[in-house]
C-alpha positions as CSV (number, residue, x, y, z in Angstrom):
1,M,0.0,0.0,0.0
2,K,1.3,3.4,-0.8
3,T,-0.1,6.9,-0.1
4,Y,-0.5,8.3,-3.5
5,R,-2.0,11.7,-3.0
6,T,-3.3,14.1,-0.4
7,G,-5.3,17.2,-1.0
8,D,-8.8,18.6,-1.0
9,T,-11.8,18.1,-3.1
10,A,-15.1,20.0,-3.7
11,F,-16.9,16.8,-2.7
12,A,-17.9,17.9,0.8
13,A,-19.7,15.0,2.4
14,G,-18.0,14.8,5.7
15,N,-15.9,12.1,7.3
16,Q,-15.9,8.8,5.5
17,V,-13.8,6.0,4.1
18,V,-14.6,5.2,0.5
19,V,-13.4,2.1,-1.5
20,V,-13.0,3.0,-5.2
21,R,-12.9,0.2,-7.8
22,D,-13.4,2.2,-11.0
23,D,-12.7,5.6,-12.6
24,A,-16.3,6.7,-12.3
25,S,-16.3,6.2,-8.5
26,L,-13.0,8.2,-8.2
27,A,-14.4,11.0,-10.4
28,R,-17.5,11.3,-8.3
29,L,-15.2,12.2,-5.4
30,G,-13.5,14.9,-7.5
31,I,-10.2,13.1,-7.4
32,R,-8.0,12.3,-10.4
33,A,-5.3,9.6,-10.0
34,P,-3.7,7.0,-12.3
35,I,-5.1,3.9,-10.6
36,R,-4.8,0.7,-12.7
37,F,-8.1,-0.8,-11.6
38,R,-7.3,-4.2,-13.2
39,G,-4.6,-4.8,-10.6
40,E,-5.2,-2.1,-8.0
41,F,-8.0,-0.4,-6.0
42,G,-8.1,2.8,-4.0
43,V,-9.1,3.7,-0.5
44,V,-9.9,7.3,0.2
45,L,-10.2,9.0,3.6
46,L,-12.4,12.1,3.4
47,M,-12.6,14.5,6.3
48,G,-14.5,17.7,6.6
49,P,-16.4,19.6,5.4
50,H,-14.5,22.9,5.9
51,N,-15.4,26.5,4.8
52,R,-11.9,27.9,5.6
53,S,-8.8,27.2,3.5
54,G,-5.7,25.4,4.7
55,F,-6.9,22.3,6.4
56,R,-4.8,19.2,5.8
57,Q,-4.8,15.5,6.9
58,V,-2.1,14.0,9.1
59,V,-1.9,10.2,9.1
60,E,0.0,9.0,12.2
61,S,-0.1,5.3,11.6
62,I,-1.6,2.4,9.7
63,R,-1.8,-1.0,11.3
64,A,-3.4,-4.1,9.8
65,N,-4.2,-7.6,11.1
66,D,-6.5,-10.4,9.9
67,E,-9.7,-8.6,11.0
68,R,-9.1,-4.9,10.3
69,V,-7.0,-2.1,9.1
70,R,-6.7,0.7,11.7
71,V,-5.7,4.2,10.6
72,V,-4.8,6.9,13.2
73,A,-5.4,10.3,11.5
74,F,-6.5,13.8,12.3
75,E,-6.8,17.2,10.5
76,A,-4.5,20.1,11.1
77,A,-6.1,23.5,11.0
78,P,-4.3,26.3,9.2
79,G,-1.9,28.2,11.5
80,D,-3.3,31.6,10.2
81,G,-6.9,30.6,10.4
82,G,-7.3,30.2,6.7
83,E,-9.4,32.3,4.3
84,P,-13.1,31.9,3.6
85,S,-13.7,29.2,0.9
86,A,-16.4,27.1,-0.6
87,N,-17.1,23.9,1.4
88,Y,-14.5,21.1,0.7
89,D,-13.2,17.9,2.2
90,T,-9.5,17.0,2.7
91,Y,-8.5,13.6,1.4
92,T,-5.8,11.0,1.5
93,L,-5.8,8.4,-1.3
94,W,-4.0,5.0,-0.9
95,I,-3.5,2.7,-3.9
96,I,-3.5,-1.0,-2.9
97,P,-2.8,-4.1,-5.0
98,N,-5.9,-6.3,-5.6
99,S,-3.9,-9.2,-4.3
100,V,-4.5,-8.0,-0.7
101,Y,-8.2,-7.3,-1.2
102,R,-10.2,-9.2,1.4
103,R,-14.0,-8.9,1.2
104,G,-15.5,-7.9,4.5
105,E,-12.3,-6.6,6.1
106,R,-13.1,-3.6,8.2
107,V,-11.2,-0.3,7.7
108,E,-11.5,2.0,10.7
109,V,-10.1,5.5,11.2
110,V,-9.6,7.0,14.7
111,T,-8.0,10.1,16.1
112,P,-4.8,9.9,18.2
113,S,-7.1,9.9,21.3
114,N,-9.0,6.9,19.8
115,D,-12.2,8.8,18.9
116,P,-13.9,7.3,15.9
117,V,-13.6,9.3,12.6
118,A,-15.0,6.9,10.0
119,Q,-15.2,3.2,9.0
120,T,-16.2,0.9,6.2
121,E,-16.0,-2.7,5.2
122,L,-14.5,-3.8,1.9
123,P,-17.4,-4.8,-0.3
């Protein structure tokens, strides 16, 4: 697994983990990336929405076992308070080989203080 891209998107739906298996799903999130869906899939962590510029995601750790993938992440606010902006979410996109795909595996995201952020199961 590799972190491919971080950034922000006009897709402002709040905290969620989204599994993307095709270009249309990725485009709906407002993200462009060269995922080779024949051999890879994407997992996107969306956080927000925000109406001030400058928020960014910080991923502290990723740990996996037979039952789940646990991501510890949070958002850092802009040091200067940011500027007013249209609503947006921040995102982190991971590209993962299909060979490790396990249907039903839980992906959960928590803050460093163990508060839940978002979760999903691989469909």
